[in-house]
SEVO-49052 format. One line per 3 residues: for each residue x, y, z of N, C-alpha, C. Coordinates in steps of 0.02 Angstrom, whole numbers, plus 50000, padded with zeros to 5 digits. Layout:
<atoms>
X,Y,Z,X,Y,Z,X,Y,Z  ...
</atoms>
This chain:
<atoms>
50613,50009,49871,50578,49980,49814,50507,50006,49812  50488,50026,49751,50420,50049,49739,50385,50006,49689  50320,50007,49690,50277,49976,49637,50269,50030,49583
50287,50014,49522,50274,50056,49467,50215,50027,49427  50158,50052,49434,50099,50020,49402,50101,50029,49325  50064,49985,49293,50064,49984,49218,49993,49987,49190
49990,50016,49131,49929,50014,49089,49951,50000,49019  49939,49936,48997,49959,49917,48929,49897,49920,48884  49900,49954,48829,49840,49966,48788,49853,49936,48718
49805,49892,48696,49811,49861,48632,49744,49855,48599  49743,49875,48537,49678,49880,48499,49623,49919,48538  49646,49972,48572,49599,50015,48607,49577,49992,48673
49604,49935,48697,49582,49908,48762,49642,49899,48809  49630,49903,48874,49682,49888,48922,49688,49811,48927  49752,49786,48918,49762,49716,48914,49824,49694,48951
49830,49631,48963,49892,49600,48983,49905,49546,48928  49964,49547,48898,49980,49499,48845,50040,49459,48866  50053,49405,48827,50111,49363,48837,50170,49401,48802
50226,49410,48838,50282,49449,48811,50308,49421,48745  50319,49464,48697,50346,49445,48632,50295,49412,48587  50232,49413,48603,50183,49377,48561,50150,49424,48510
50167,49488,48512,50136,49536,48464,50157,49519,48394  50107,49521,48350,50119,49515,48279,50065,49554,48243  50084,49612,48219,50036,49658,48192,49990,49680,48246
49923,49668,48236,49874,49685,48286,49851,49624,48326  49886,49570,48319,49871,49510,48357,49920,49499,48413  49894,49469,48468,49937,49452,48522,49903,49399,48564
49939,49358,48602,49913,49309,48648,49896,49350,48712  49833,49343,48731,49807,49386,48785,49798,49344,48848  49820,49375,48905,49805,49352,48971,49740,49379,48999
49728,49443,48979,49671,49480,49012,49654,49539,48968  49589,49549,48960,49563,49607,48928,49513,49641,48972  49525,49706,48993,49484,49738,49039,49422,49769,49011
49367,49768,49048,49307,49804,49027,49313,49878,49046  49362,49896,49089,49376,49964,49110,49420,50000,49062  49412,50065,49055,49457,50103,49012,49519,50121,49051
49568,50150,49012,49632,50165,49041,49630,50216,49095  49582,50265,49088,49577,50318,49141,49556,50291,49207  49518,50236,49207,49498,50206,49272,49558,50184,49311
49605,50148,49278,49666,50126,49311,49710,50185,49333  49717,50233,49287,49760,50292,49304,49733,50329,49366  49666,50334,49370,49638,50370,49428,49646,50328,49490
49643,50260,49486,49656,50218,49542,49730,50228,49566  49774,50228,49521,49843,50235,49538,49858,50304,49572  49822,50354,49546,49826,50420,49576,49802,50420,49646
49744,50393,49658,49714,50389,49727,49758,50349,49775  49791,50298,49748,49834,50256,49791,49906,50284,49794  49919,50341,49767,49983,50375,49770,50040,50332,49743
50031,50310,49681,50081,50269,49647,50109,50302,49585  50146,50355,49592,50176,50386,49533,50230,50346,49503  50248,50365,49440,50307,50333,49408,50291,50269,49369
50225,50255,49362,50208,50198,49320,50208,50215,49247  50184,50170,49203,50190,50181,49133,50129,50159,49097  50111,50198,49045,50056,50179,49001,50091,50167,48932
50077,50107,48903,50111,50086,48846,50060,50073,48786  50075,50104,48730,50036,50093,48670,50065,50036,48631  50028,49981,48623,50053,49922,48594,50035,49913,48521
50003,49964,48491,49990,49962,48421,50039,50007,48383  50060,49984,48324,50101,50026,48282,50062,50083,48254  50098,50138,48235,50061,50196,48210,50024,50182,48146
50042,50130,48110,50008,50114,48049,49945,50070,48059  49934,50051,48120,49877,50005,48137,49812,50044,48132  49760,50009,48112,49692,50038,48111,49669,50054,48182
49699,50022,48231,49679,50031,48302,49717,50086,48335  49769,50114,48304,49816,50159,48339,49778,50219,48368  49734,50250,48333,49702,50309,48359,49660,50296,48422
49628,50234,48423,49590,50213,48481,49640,50204,48540  49694,50170,48524,49743,50156,48578,49770,50221,48605  49788,50268,48560,49816,50332,48580,49766,50371,48621
49702,50369,48602,49649,50405,48641,49645,50378,48713  49651,50313,48718,49650,50281,48786,49711,50304,48828  49768,50305,48795,49829,50328,48827,49825,50401,48851
49800,50444,48809,49793,50512,48826,49740,50525,48884  49690,50482,48884,49642,50489,48937,49673,50468,49004  49719,50418,49003,49754,50398,49065,49800,50451,49090
49835,50484,49044,49881,50539,49061,49843,50598,49093  49782,50610,49065,49741,50663,49092,49715,50649,49161  49703,50585,49174,49676,50561,49238,49728,50566,49294
49793,50562,49276,49845,50563,49325,49902,50607,49299  49892,50670,49296,49943,50715,49266,50008,50712,49303  50062,50701,49268,50126,50696,49297,50141,50632,49334
50092,50585,49332,50102,50522,49369,50122,50463,49326  50116,50471,49264,50128,50413,49219,50179,50430,49165  50220,50381,49144,50261,50387,49083,50225,50358,49024
50240,50384,48966,50209,50359,48905,50259,50326,48862  50245,50267,48833,50290,50229,48792,50253,50197,48735  50290,50177,48682,50262,50143,48627,50262,50186,48563
50311,50178,48522,50318,50218,48459,50338,50290,48471  50369,50305,48527,50390,50373,48540,50452,50391,48500  50452,50452,48474,50510,50478,48435,50514,50554,48447
50564,50588,48421,50570,50660,48433,50513,50700,48408  50472,50673,48361,50423,50714,48329,50355,50707,48364  50344,50656,48402,50279,50648,48437,50284,50650,48513
50346,50656,48537,50356,50652,48611,50321,50710,48644  50325,50769,48617,50295,50828,48649,50220,50821,48660  50188,50788,48615,50115,50777,48622,50099,50739,48688
50136,50688,48703,50126,50650,48763,50145,50689,48824  50201,50725,48821,50221,50765,48878,50170,50821,48891  50147,50853,48840,50097,50903,48848,50030,50877,48874
50016,50813,48861,49954,50784,48884,49959,50762,48956  50019,50765,48987,50025,50752,49057,50075,50696,49076  50108,50668,49026,50161,50619,49041,50219,50648,49080
50242,50615,49129,50302,50641,49164,50366,50631,49125  50367,50574,49086,50425,50556,49046,50399,50522,48985  50441,50513,48937,50428,50467,48879,50477,50410,48880
50452,50353,48861,50490,50292,48862,50508,50274,48789  50570,50259,48776,50596,50250,48707,50639,50188,48704  50630,50148,48651,50677,50093,48636,50694,50094,48561
50644,50078,48520,50657,50063,48449,50692,50120,48413  50673,50184,48430,50700,50240,48394,50774,50246,48402  50799,50227,48459,50873,50237,48471,50915,50174,48453
50885,50128,48420,50922,50067,48396,50914,50064,48321  50970,50047,48286,50968,50035,48214,51018,49980,48197  50996,49933,48156,51038,49877,48137,51066,49841,48199
51026,49836,48251,51047,49798,48309,51089,49832,48358  51109,49894,48344,51152,49932,48388,51126,50000,48408  51152,50026,48460,51132,50094,48483,51152,50143,48430
51102,50184,48407,51116,50238,48359,51127,50302,48395  51188,50323,48402,51209,50380,48444,51172,50444,48417  51169,50451,48353,51136,50511,48324,51063,50514,48346
51027,50460,48341,50958,50459,48360,50950,50466,48437  50992,50438,48474,50992,50449,48547,50999,50522,48563  51047,50554,48532,51056,50627,48541,50996,50668,48520
50963,50649,48466,50903,50683,48444,50845,50676,48494  50841,50615,48524,50788,50603,48571,50803,50643,48636  50867,50645,48656,50885,50678,48714,50875,50754,48707
50891,50780,48649,50881,50851,48636,50807,50868,48633  50767,50824,48608,50696,50839,48597,50658,50846,48663  50676,50803,48714,50636,50803,48776,50678,50820,48837
50744,50815,48832,50786,50829,48888,50802,50764,48924  50862,50755,48944,50882,50692,48981,50838,50678,49039  50817,50732,49075,50776,50720,49137,50705,50695,49124
50683,50693,49061,50616,50667,49044,50617,50609,48998  50675,50578,48989,50686,50524,48947,50700,50459,48985  50659,50406,48970,50671,50341,49001,50688,50291,48944
50739,50254,48951,50757,50204,48901,50734,50136,48923  50694,50102,48878,50668,50037,48890,50719,49988,48860  50753,49949,48903,50807,49903,48881,50784,49831,48892
50718,49818,48878,50691,49749,48888,50734,49700,48847  50737,49639,48873,50785,49591,48845,50761,49521,48847  50789,49478,48809,50777,49406,48813,50841,49368,48803
50843,49306,48827,50904,49267,48828,50923,49244,48758  50991,49249,48744,51016,49221,48681,51092,49207,48691  51108,49146,48683,51181,49123,48685,51211,49142,48752
51175,49131,48807,51200,49144,48873,51203,49219,48894  51177,49263,48854,51171,49333,48869,51100,49356,48866  51086,49418,48889,51022,49447,48884,51024,49505,48834
50997,49493,48776,51001,49541,48722,50938,49588,48720  50951,49652,48711,50897,49701,48708,50855,49688,48645  50789,49694,48658,50738,49683,48601,50703,49747,48588
50682,49757,48525,50648,49817,48506,50587,49801,48466  50552,49852,48440,50495,49844,48396,50443,49799,48433  50422,49822,48489,50372,49784,48531,50395,49712,48545
50460,49707,48557,50494,49645,48581,50494,49594,48524  50488,49612,48460,50487,49565,48405,50557,49557,48371  50600,49608,48387,50667,49603,48352,50722,49604,48407
50768,49556,48402,50824,49551,48448,50881,49588,48422  50910,49632,48461,50970,49671,48440,51032,49633,48455  51088,49664,48436,51154,49635,48450,51186,49670,48510
51145,49705,48549,51168,49742,48607,51142,49706,48669  51190,49689,48714,51174,49652,48775,51155,49699,48833  51109,49675,48874,51098,49711,48937,51159,49693,48982
51194,49742,49003,51255,49728,49043,51270,49791,49084  51314,49781,49130,51335,49843,49171,51365,49894,49128  51403,49875,49077,51433,49920,49031,51381,49961,48993
51329,49927,48968,51276,49959,48931,51241,50008,48976  51222,49987,49035,51187,50030,49084,51229,50093,49101  51292,50080,49115,51335,50137,49133,51340,50188,49076
51347,50164,49014,51354,50205,48957,51291,50248,48945  51234,50215,48950,51171,50250,48933,51145,50293,48990  51167,50280,49051,51140,50316,49109,51152,50393,49104
51199,50413,49066,51213,50484,49058,51167,50518,49008  51125,50479,48977,51081,50507,48924,51007,50502,48940  50988,50476,49001,50918,50467,49017,50908,50474,49093
50848,50479,49113,50830,50484,49185,50823,50419,49220  50796,50369,49182,50781,50302,49212,50787,50250,49159  50790,50185,49183,50784,50127,49139,50721,50088,49158
50688,50059,49108,50634,50012,49116,50655,49949,49081  50655,49891,49115,50679,49831,49086,50627,49775,49100  50600,49747,49047,50557,49688,49050,50600,49627,49033
50596,49575,49073,50626,49512,49058,50574,49475,49015  50581,49484,48949,50529,49466,48899,50514,49392,48901  50560,49351,48915,50546,49276,48916,50500,49259,48976
50497,49301,49026,50455,49290,49083,50391,49330,49081  50391,49383,49041,50337,49432,49039,50268,49397,49023  50220,49411,49068,50152,49385,49058,50141,49310,49070
50194,49276,49097,50188,49205,49109,50184,49185,49182  50192,49236,49227,50190,49219,49300,50235,49163,49319  50294,49163,49291,50338,49107,49302,50394,49122,49353
50389,49180,49385,50440,49198,49435,50491,49248,49403  50530,49279,49448,50577,49330,49426,50634,49298,49390  50659,49331,49338,50724,49311,49308,50780,49341,49351
50806,49301,49396,50851,49325,49444,50918,49352,49412  50939,49322,49355,50997,49344,49321,50989,49415,49297  50934,49427,49264,50921,49495,49242,50914,49543,49300
50881,49522,49350,50871,49566,49409,50939,49584,49442  50986,49537,49447,51051,49550,49476,51087,49601,49435  51083,49598,49369,51116,49650,49326,51090,49718,49343
51025,49724,49350,50996,49789,49365,51014,49811,49437  51016,49765,49484,51030,49782,49551,51101,49808,49561  51146,49788,49517,51213,49810,49523,51223,49883,49499
51174,49909,49462,51176,49975,49436,51143,50022,49486  51183,50075,49509,51157,50119,49558,51160,50193,49536  51171,50207,49472,51176,50273,49449,51110,50312,49440
51061,50278,49410,50995,50307,49402,50943,50255,49415  50877,50277,49429,50826,50226,49445,50816,50173,49391  50800,50115,49412,50785,50057,49368,50722,50024,49390
50681,50005,49342,50619,49967,49357,50623,49900,49320  50608,49847,49355,50607,49779,49327,50534,49756,49318  50520,49721,49262,50457,49690,49252,50466,49619,49221
50422,49574,49240,50424,49507,49207,50423,49450,49259  50366,49416,49261,50365,49352,49298,50340,49357,49369  50338,49415,49399,50315,49420,49471,50246,49395,49478
50236,49346,49526,50171,49311,49527,50138,49314,49596  50176,49326,49650,50149,49324,49716,50189,49368,49765  50170,49368,49829,50206,49412,49876,50274,49385,49890
50285,49320,49883,50353,49291,49894,50399,49319,49839  50376,49330,49780,50419,49361,49727,50430,49432,49740  50380,49467,49770,50390,49538,49785,50444,49542,49839
50443,49501,49889,50495,49502,49941,50563,49483,49914  50565,49434,49866,50624,49415,49834,50656,49473,49796  50614,49510,49761,50637,49569,49723,50668,49620,49769
50638,49631,49827,50667,49677,49874,50735,49652,49898  50737,49587,49911,50800,49561,49934,50854,49562,49884  50842,49543,49821,50889,49542,49768,50916,49610,49752
50870,49660,49754,50889,49727,49735,50907,49772,49794  50906,49743,49854,50917,49781,49914,50879,49845,49917  50818,49840,49889,50773,49895,49891,50785,49950,49838
50834,49938,49795,50856,49990,49747,50824,49983,49677  50791,49924,49664,50759,49912,49600,50684,49912,49610  50648,49955,49573,50576,49957,49576,50547,49902,49533
50484,49887,49544,50453,49829,49507,50386,49848,49476  50370,49816,49422,50306,49819,49391,50275,49750,49393  50208,49745,49411,50173,49683,49413,50112,49691,49367
50101,49643,49325,50046,49645,49276,49994,49591,49285  50005,49539,49249,49952,49485,49244,49937,49453,49310  49983,49450,49357,49972,49418,49421,49920,49454,49466
49915,49521,49454,49869,49562,49497,49797,49545,49486  49755,49545,49539,49685,49532,49530,49650,49585,49489  49678,49646,49485,49644,49697,49442,49654,49680,49368
49699,49632,49352,49709,49611,49283,49695,49536,49278  49652,49510,49320,49630,49441,49313,49673,49389,49349  49722,49410,49386,49765,49364,49422,49742,49353,49494
49785,49320,49534,49766,49302,49602,49800,49343,49655  49847,49386,49636,49881,49426,49685,49844,49488,49701  49820,49499,49762,49779,49559,49776,49820,49622,49769
49796,49663,49726,49828,49728,49715,49833,49767,49781  49780,49764,49823,49784,49802,49886,49838,49779,49932  49853,49712,49928,49908,49684,49971,49976,49713,49949
49984,49719,49885,50050,49747,49859,50054,49817,49880  50000,49856,49872,50003,49928,49889,50016,49935,49963  49985,49897,50005,49997,49901,50078,50068,49881,50096
50096,49830,50060,50165,49812,50073,50212,49870,50055  50200,49900,49998,50244,49956,49980,50237,50013,50026  50176,50027,50049,50168,50083,50096,50203,50072,50162
50210,50008,50181,50244,49990,50246,50320,50000,50240  50343,49999,50174,50414,50001,50164,50436,50065,50135  50396,50117,50136,50417,50183,50113,50464,50216,50162
</atoms>
């Protein structure tokens, strides 16, 4: 298990928000950093934490998009090859982020249409960047006893469930999966064990879980549930994002378990 660090950028600032609260340029915020994105990227580089992600949380039509994009590009430049880029990625802009230093691009909304996986768009995305540089974000929330994938910055619920079948089917088209348990995201309410177990059962390609991790007990639980095979992202709980969980303690724990 590895820590996959995050840099979420909204309205030109590094933030931690409540999952699913985005509406236009508004969101419920847990934390707004006075530091820019490159500060965090450089810290992750120094602490040897590759494979994290920088996410643009503004839509391309937003008045803040260019500021948010500039922050993202500065983070990629500070840690070349160490961060993945996500948020509004499509076949037409993916090369810009890869050329700027992203190791991979993270995609959700582009490959879903009318609530289902759009095979044509998935093929376009795969052709544009190559399977080895494509990460599919299959973040989900509970509905009718299942966990349905959400798109458009977690504001739209699809008719596609997160399941072993979905993971098996899509694993041939991407290098990794990133999955936020959206109902837990930003709330420090603990791991969604049901979502985590679905991910832990998948062993074909790397998977990263995010959502609800609040303390070292949750970190150890994640390692136990995933038998070390599922990586984790921690956001609002970390002291670098205004929380109580010391970032250095998590880094030291991960280093002991490499």
